C-alpha positions as CSV (number, residue, x, y, z in Angstrom):
1,M,163.5,130.1,273.8
2,K,160.8,130.5,271.3
3,F,157.1,129.8,272.1
4,H,155.0,128.5,269.1
5,M,151.1,129.0,269.9
6,L,148.6,126.9,268.3
7,S,146.3,127.5,265.9
8,I,142.8,126.8,266.1
9,Q,142.6,124.3,263.6
10,S,145.7,122.8,265.0
11,Q,144.3,122.7,268.7
12,N,141.3,121.4,267.1
13,H,143.4,118.4,265.1
14,L,145.4,117.5,268.7
15,L,141.6,117.2,270.4
16,N,140.5,114.9,268.0
17,A,143.8,112.9,267.7
18,I,143.6,111.9,271.8
19,G,139.7,111.6,271.1
20,N,141.0,108.8,268.5
21,I,143.1,107.5,271.2
22,N,141.0,107.3,274.1
23,L,138.5,105.1,271.3
24,N,141.1,103.4,270.4
25,A,141.9,101.8,273.5
26,K,138.2,101.1,274.4
27,V,137.9,99.3,271.1
28,S,140.8,97.6,272.3
29,F,140.1,97.0,275.7
30,W,136.7,95.2,274.1
31,M,137.6,93.2,271.0
32,N,140.3,91.8,273.9
33,E,137.2,90.9,275.8
34,I,135.6,89.6,272.8
35,W,138.3,87.1,271.9
36,K,138.5,86.2,275.7
37,A,135.0,84.6,276.2
38,I,135.5,82.8,272.6
39,A,138.4,81.2,273.3
40,H,136.9,80.4,276.9
41,R,134.0,78.9,274.7
42,L,136.1,76.9,272.6
43,T,138.2,75.8,275.7
44,A,135.6,74.9,278.7
45,S,135.6,72.0,280.3
46,G,132.4,71.1,282.5
47,E,134.4,72.2,285.2
48,L,134.2,75.5,287.8
49,Q,136.8,78.2,286.4
50,I,138.3,80.2,288.8
51,R,140.8,82.5,288.6
52,K,141.3,86.2,289.7
53,V,141.0,88.8,287.6
54,K,141.6,92.7,287.3
55,T,138.6,95.1,287.0
56,R,139.0,98.3,284.3
57,S,139.9,100.3,288.5
58,G,143.2,98.0,289.1
59,E,141.0,95.7,292.1
60,L,141.7,92.2,292.1
61,I,138.7,89.9,292.2
62,W,137.6,86.1,292.3
63,Q,135.8,85.4,289.1
64,I,134.1,81.5,289.2
65,D,132.3,81.0,285.7
66,D,130.3,77.8,285.7
67,P,130.4,76.6,281.4
68,I,127.5,74.1,282.1
69,T,124.8,76.4,283.8
70,G,126.4,79.8,281.9
71,Y,126.1,81.3,286.3
72,R,129.0,83.5,286.5
73,T,130.4,85.3,289.8
74,K,132.6,87.9,291.0
75,L,133.9,87.8,294.7
76,Q,136.1,90.0,296.7
77,T,138.4,87.8,298.9
78,E,139.2,84.1,298.8
79,A,137.5,83.3,301.9
80,E,134.0,83.9,299.6
81,V,135.1,81.5,296.8
82,R,135.7,79.2,299.9
83,I,131.9,79.1,301.0
84,W,130.7,79.9,298.0
85,L,131.5,76.5,297.0
86,D,130.6,75.1,300.2
87,Q,127.4,76.1,299.7
88,R,127.0,75.7,296.1
89,F,128.1,71.3,297.3
90,H,125.6,71.4,299.7
91,Q,122.8,72.4,297.7
92,I,123.8,69.0,295.1
């Protein structure tokens, strides 16, 4: 079995390539987020938008958006969403 040693220059090139992959993933993530925000604004109605979203850490949470006021809240459980909705509609 042959082992090949990488030169310092090759090691640096490899590390730079890995760094670029991470940068590309970050740019791709943010471009996707920007696109979702634009699409959401263009299609938004006056109704509350309630959906489950996955955080960067992989956790599923509830996100509520009010397109009229621009208010956004994120809650952990469906029960918290129901409480928030009850409180909101009792204020109106």
